[in-house]
C-alpha positions as CSV (number, residue, x, y, z in Angstrom):
1,M,-22.8,47.6,5.7
2,S,-21.3,49.0,2.5
3,D,-21.2,46.8,-0.6
4,R,-17.8,48.3,-1.4
5,L,-14.6,46.5,-0.6
6,P,-11.7,48.3,0.9
7,G,-9.8,50.2,-1.8
8,A,-6.5,48.3,-1.2
9,L,-8.3,45.0,-1.6
10,E,-10.0,46.2,-4.8
11,R,-6.6,47.1,-6.2
12,W,-5.1,43.8,-5.3
13,L,-8.0,41.9,-6.9
14,D,-7.8,44.0,-10.1
15,A,-4.1,43.4,-10.3
16,S,-4.3,39.7,-9.5
17,A,-7.6,38.5,-11.1
18,E,-6.1,37.1,-14.3
19,D,-3.2,35.3,-12.4
20,L,-5.7,33.9,-9.8
21,D,-7.8,32.5,-12.6
22,A,-4.9,31.1,-14.6
23,G,-3.2,29.5,-11.6
24,R,-0.1,31.7,-11.8
25,A,-0.8,33.3,-8.4
26,D,0.3,31.6,-5.2
27,P,-2.9,29.9,-4.0
28,E,-1.6,30.1,-0.4
29,S,-1.8,33.9,-0.5
30,V,-5.5,34.2,-1.1
31,V,-7.0,33.4,2.3
32,P,-4.5,35.6,4.2
33,E,-5.1,38.5,1.9
34,L,-8.9,38.3,2.1
35,A,-8.7,37.9,5.9
36,R,-6.3,41.0,6.2
37,H,-9.2,43.1,4.9
38,G,-11.8,41.6,7.3
39,L,-13.8,39.6,4.8
40,F,-14.4,36.5,6.9
41,G,-15.8,38.3,10.0
42,I,-18.7,39.9,8.1
43,G,-22.0,38.6,9.4
44,V,-20.3,37.1,12.5
45,A,-21.3,38.7,15.8
46,E,-18.7,40.9,17.5
47,A,-18.9,38.8,20.6
48,Q,-17.7,35.8,18.5
49,G,-14.8,37.7,17.0
50,G,-16.5,39.0,13.9
51,S,-17.3,42.5,12.7
52,G,-21.1,42.1,13.1
53,G,-23.8,42.5,10.5
54,L,-26.3,40.2,9.0
55,P,-26.0,37.1,6.7
56,T,-27.0,39.4,3.8
57,D,-23.9,41.5,4.5
58,A,-21.7,38.4,4.0
59,V,-23.5,37.7,0.7
60,R,-23.0,41.3,-0.5
61,A,-19.3,41.2,0.4
62,L,-18.9,38.0,-1.6
63,S,-20.8,39.5,-4.5
64,A,-18.4,42.5,-4.5
65,L,-15.4,40.0,-4.6
66,A,-17.0,38.1,-7.5
67,E,-17.2,41.4,-9.5
68,R,-13.4,41.4,-9.6
69,S,-12.4,37.8,-9.2
70,L,-14.5,34.6,-9.1
71,T,-11.5,32.7,-7.9
72,A,-11.1,34.9,-4.8
73,A,-14.9,34.8,-4.3
74,F,-15.0,31.0,-4.6
75,V,-12.2,30.6,-2.0
76,S,-14.1,33.0,0.2
77,W,-17.3,31.0,-0.2
78,G,-15.5,27.9,1.2
79,Q,-14.0,29.8,4.1
80,R,-17.1,31.8,5.1
81,T,-19.3,28.7,4.7
82,F,-17.1,26.7,7.1
83,I,-17.3,29.5,9.5
84,E,-21.1,29.3,9.3
85,Y,-20.9,25.6,10.1
86,L,-19.1,26.5,13.3
87,L,-21.7,29.2,14.2
88,V,-24.5,26.7,13.7
89,S,-22.8,23.7,15.3
90,P,-23.7,22.7,18.9
91,N,-20.0,21.8,19.4
92,E,-18.8,24.8,21.4
93,A,-15.3,23.4,21.9
94,L,-14.6,23.3,18.1
95,R,-16.1,26.8,17.7
96,E,-13.8,28.2,20.5
97,R,-10.8,26.4,19.0
98,W,-11.2,27.2,15.3
99,L,-13.4,30.3,14.8
100,A,-10.7,32.9,15.6
101,P,-8.0,31.4,13.3
102,L,-10.5,31.0,10.5
103,I,-11.6,34.6,10.7
104,A,-8.0,35.7,10.9
105,G,-7.1,33.6,7.8
106,N,-4.5,31.5,9.7
107,L,-6.5,28.3,8.9
108,A,-8.5,27.5,5.8
109,G,-12.0,26.0,5.8
110,A,-13.4,23.8,3.1
111,T,-17.1,23.0,3.0
112,G,-17.1,19.4,1.7
113,L,-20.9,19.2,2.2
114,S,-22.1,19.4,-1.4
115,N,-22.4,15.6,-1.3
116,A,-24.6,15.8,1.9
117,I,-26.9,18.4,0.3
118,K,-27.3,16.2,-2.8
119,F,-27.8,13.1,-0.6
120,L,-30.5,14.7,1.5
121,S,-32.2,15.8,-1.8
122,G,-32.1,12.3,-3.1
123,I,-29.6,13.2,-5.8
124,E,-26.7,10.9,-4.8
125,E,-25.4,8.6,-2.1
126,L,-23.1,9.6,0.7
127,Q,-19.5,8.9,-0.1
128,V,-18.1,8.7,3.4
129,T,-18.7,6.2,6.3
130,A,-17.8,6.7,9.9
131,T,-17.7,3.4,11.9
132,P,-17.9,3.9,15.7
133,R,-14.9,2.6,17.6
134,G,-15.7,3.4,21.3
135,R,-15.3,7.2,21.6
136,S,-13.9,7.6,18.1
137,F,-14.7,6.8,14.5
138,S,-13.0,5.1,11.7
139,V,-13.6,7.2,8.6
140,E,-13.4,5.8,5.0
141,G,-14.5,7.3,1.7
142,R,-13.8,10.3,-0.5
143,A,-14.6,13.9,-1.3
144,P,-13.9,14.1,-5.1
145,W,-13.9,17.9,-5.5
146,V,-13.1,20.3,-2.6
147,T,-11.9,23.9,-2.8
148,N,-9.7,25.8,-0.3
149,L,-7.6,22.9,0.8
150,R,-4.8,25.3,1.7
151,K,-1.5,23.4,2.2
152,A,-0.5,25.5,5.1
153,G,-3.4,24.1,7.1
154,Y,-7.1,23.3,6.4
155,L,-10.3,21.9,7.9
156,V,-12.9,20.1,5.8
157,A,-16.5,19.2,6.8
158,V,-18.0,16.0,5.5
159,A,-21.2,14.1,6.2
160,A,-20.9,10.4,6.8
161,H,-23.0,7.3,7.3
162,A,-22.6,6.1,10.9
163,A,-23.8,2.5,11.2
164,E,-27.5,2.4,12.0
165,A,-27.6,6.0,13.3
166,S,-28.5,9.1,11.4
167,P,-25.7,10.5,9.1
168,L,-23.5,12.8,11.0
169,V,-21.3,15.8,10.1
170,L,-17.6,15.6,10.9
171,A,-14.9,18.3,10.8
172,L,-11.6,16.7,9.7
173,P,-8.2,18.5,10.2
174,G,-6.0,18.3,7.2
175,D,-3.1,16.9,9.1
176,V,-4.8,13.9,10.6
177,A,-3.3,10.5,9.6
178,G,-5.4,8.8,6.9
179,M,-6.2,12.1,5.1
180,L,-4.9,11.8,1.5
181,R,-5.0,15.0,-0.6
182,S,-4.5,14.9,-4.4
183,D,-2.4,17.5,-6.3
184,D,-4.4,20.6,-7.2
185,F,-6.6,20.0,-10.2
186,R,-5.5,21.5,-13.5
187,L,-8.6,23.7,-14.2
188,F,-9.5,25.9,-17.2
189,G,-10.0,28.7,-14.7
190,L,-10.0,29.3,-10.9
191,G,-6.5,27.9,-10.9
192,S,-5.3,29.4,-7.6
193,S,-8.2,28.1,-5.5
194,N,-6.5,25.1,-3.9
195,T,-9.0,22.7,-5.4
196,A,-8.3,19.0,-5.1
197,A,-9.7,15.6,-4.2
198,L,-9.6,13.9,-0.8
199,R,-9.5,10.3,0.2
200,F,-10.0,8.9,3.7
201,E,-8.2,5.6,4.4
202,G,-8.0,4.3,7.9
203,L,-8.6,7.7,9.3
204,E,-9.2,7.6,13.1
205,L,-11.1,10.5,14.5
206,S,-12.2,11.3,18.0
207,S,-15.9,12.0,18.6
208,E,-14.9,15.5,19.7
209,Y,-14.7,16.4,16.0
210,V,-18.5,15.8,15.4
211,L,-19.9,19.1,14.1
212,H,-23.4,17.8,14.4
213,P,-24.9,14.4,15.2
214,D,-27.7,14.7,12.7
215,A,-26.7,15.8,9.1
216,R,-30.4,16.3,8.1
217,C,-31.0,18.8,10.8
218,F,-27.6,20.5,10.3
219,V,-27.9,20.8,6.5
220,A,-31.4,22.4,6.8
221,E,-29.9,25.1,9.0
222,V,-26.7,25.8,6.9
223,R,-28.2,25.4,3.4
224,P,-29.5,29.0,3.2
225,M,-26.0,30.4,3.6
226,F,-24.3,27.6,1.7
227,L,-26.4,28.3,-1.4
228,G,-26.9,32.0,-0.7
229,L,-23.1,32.6,-0.8
230,Q,-23.0,30.5,-4.0
231,C,-25.6,32.9,-5.4
232,A,-23.3,35.7,-4.6
233,L,-20.8,34.3,-7.2
234,A,-23.3,34.8,-10.0
235,I,-24.5,38.2,-8.7
236,G,-21.0,39.7,-8.7
237,L,-20.1,38.2,-12.1
238,S,-23.4,39.4,-13.7
239,R,-22.8,43.0,-12.4
240,A,-19.3,43.1,-13.8
241,S,-20.4,41.9,-17.2
242,L,-23.4,44.1,-17.4
243,Q,-21.3,47.1,-16.5
244,S,-18.8,46.2,-19.2
245,A,-21.7,45.7,-21.6
246,R,-23.1,49.2,-20.9
247,E,-19.7,50.7,-21.5
248,G,-19.2,48.8,-24.7
249,A,-22.7,49.4,-26.1
250,G,-22.8,53.2,-25.5
251,A,-25.6,54.6,-27.6
252,R,-24.8,52.5,-30.6
253,S,-27.7,50.0,-30.2
254,T,-30.9,50.9,-28.6
255,A,-32.0,47.3,-28.7
256,L,-28.9,46.0,-27.0
257,V,-29.0,48.7,-24.3
258,H,-32.6,47.7,-23.7
259,R,-31.6,44.0,-23.3
260,I,-28.8,45.0,-20.9
261,E,-31.2,47.0,-18.7
262,L,-33.7,44.1,-18.7
263,A,-31.0,41.7,-17.5
264,A,-30.0,44.2,-14.8
265,Q,-33.6,44.5,-13.7
266,R,-34.0,40.8,-13.5
267,L,-30.8,40.5,-11.5
268,S,-32.0,43.2,-9.0
269,E,-35.3,41.2,-8.6
270,L,-33.5,38.0,-7.8
271,V,-31.1,39.7,-5.4
272,N,-34.1,41.1,-3.5
273,E,-35.8,37.7,-3.4
274,L,-32.6,36.2,-2.0
275,E,-32.0,38.8,0.6
276,L,-35.6,38.7,1.8
277,G,-35.5,34.9,2.2
278,L,-32.2,35.0,4.0
279,A,-33.4,37.8,6.3
280,D,-36.7,36.1,7.4
281,G,-35.4,32.6,7.5
282,R,-37.9,31.1,5.1
283,F,-35.3,29.1,3.2
284,V,-34.7,26.8,6.2
285,E,-38.1,25.2,5.7
286,E,-38.6,26.2,2.1
287,A,-35.6,25.1,0.0
288,P,-37.2,25.0,-3.5
289,P,-37.5,28.9,-3.8
290,L,-33.7,29.1,-3.0
291,F,-33.0,26.4,-5.6
292,A,-34.9,28.3,-8.2
293,I,-33.1,31.6,-7.4
294,R,-29.7,29.9,-7.7
295,I,-30.7,28.4,-11.1
296,E,-32.0,31.7,-12.4
297,L,-28.9,33.6,-11.2
298,A,-26.6,31.2,-13.1
299,R,-28.7,31.9,-16.3
300,V,-28.6,35.7,-15.7
301,A,-24.8,35.4,-15.4
302,Q,-24.5,33.5,-18.7
303,A,-26.8,36.0,-20.4
304,S,-24.8,38.9,-19.0
305,V,-21.5,37.7,-20.5
306,E,-23.2,37.1,-23.8
307,L,-24.5,40.7,-23.7
308,E,-20.9,41.8,-22.9
309,L,-19.7,39.9,-26.0
310,G,-22.4,41.5,-28.1
311,A,-21.4,45.0,-26.9
312,S,-17.7,44.3,-27.4
313,G,-18.0,42.7,-30.8
314,G,-14.7,41.5,-32.4
315,S,-12.6,43.4,-29.9
316,A,-13.5,40.8,-27.3
317,Y,-11.2,38.4,-29.3
318,L,-8.2,40.8,-29.3
319,S,-5.9,39.7,-26.5
320,D,-4.2,43.1,-26.4
321,R,-7.5,44.8,-25.7
322,D,-8.9,42.3,-23.2
323,R,-10.6,43.9,-20.2
324,G,-11.4,40.6,-18.4
325,F,-14.0,39.3,-20.8
326,A,-12.3,36.0,-21.6
327,R,-11.9,35.3,-17.8
328,R,-15.6,36.2,-17.2
329,W,-16.7,34.0,-20.0
330,R,-14.9,31.0,-18.3
331,E,-16.2,32.1,-14.9
332,A,-19.8,32.1,-16.2
333,A,-19.3,28.6,-17.7
334,F,-18.3,27.4,-14.3
335,L,-21.3,28.6,-12.4
336,P,-23.8,25.9,-13.7
337,I,-21.6,23.1,-12.5
338,V,-20.8,24.4,-9.0
339,S,-22.1,21.6,-6.8
340,P,-25.0,21.0,-6.5
341,S,-25.2,21.8,-10.2
342,V,-28.0,23.6,-12.0
343,V,-29.0,20.3,-13.6
344,Q,-29.1,18.6,-10.2
345,L,-31.2,21.4,-8.7
346,E,-33.6,21.3,-11.7
347,Q,-34.0,17.5,-11.3
348,E,-34.7,18.0,-7.6
349,L,-37.3,20.7,-8.3
350,G,-38.9,18.4,-10.9
351,R,-39.0,15.5,-8.4
352,R,-40.7,17.7,-5.8
353,A,-43.2,19.0,-8.2
354,A,-44.1,15.5,-9.3
355,V,-44.6,14.4,-5.6
356,V,-46.9,17.4,-5.0
357,A,-48.9,16.6,-8.2
358,A,-49.3,12.9,-7.4
């Protein structure tokens, strides 16, 4: 599939990127607009209502979004990742009920599993409990940072302790009693992303909403796309900054042009590593190489915006001449803290290396 987005969507993103970042755009409009251009069906089999293609096609589409707006790409990450949860889940009833409205953008999907991925890597404890009550669960806890909580209707996936059983994964409808949503966070960027906190108090949920009875097994299966689509955020941003840097540098500085091309070469290498790992399935069993790619891509994105600044010089600080640099600078600053953060991933790689060396 082509890496290019539909022309109408590119024009909408170019016209809306600054407002999406600043929170001036209506956050309710993002999911329907992206769905209108078929973004959420990429990499989903036609028999399941998608447009076909491979997981790498979904990563490429998200990268193309991130070239123009990290806010739109971040929302798409939440939506497409929840769709992946349904594709992997053994719960056919939920897939039949929700897959079509998610692909069509009539319902929003929020991942909510960053806590689970960090828990299973030994980084933090689970923050949700699900106490069995016959054929239902009483859910208590919180999800302190969740994106794509669209007020018109959303679903959120969470992992929860379940008494003495293995942690399980639940899909919680946004309108269930006991679901408490905060106001949208006031962020420095990504303002129109419907990002907020959730608390679960006395939330009663039928067992039919179990996405998977074993969070460990489920996370291993979905982690490649969860993190692979996160990598797409850095890929797209890096490409946009490097292109702007090329245009700004021209032939004025041979040394700067050389650094730009070295960064572009490194980016290409990382993209190839990511796509190969997603294509052959190695990241299901071998998470550390994927962690390392995610860390390095965040660094490349930061280096790319610095190169863009170097090529732009003082004009980067002239608001009447801004071509998106200030927004990309904020976007690059966000990438290392997307959960699981670069620091957390580095800690986990260090812990695993220590275990192997012991």
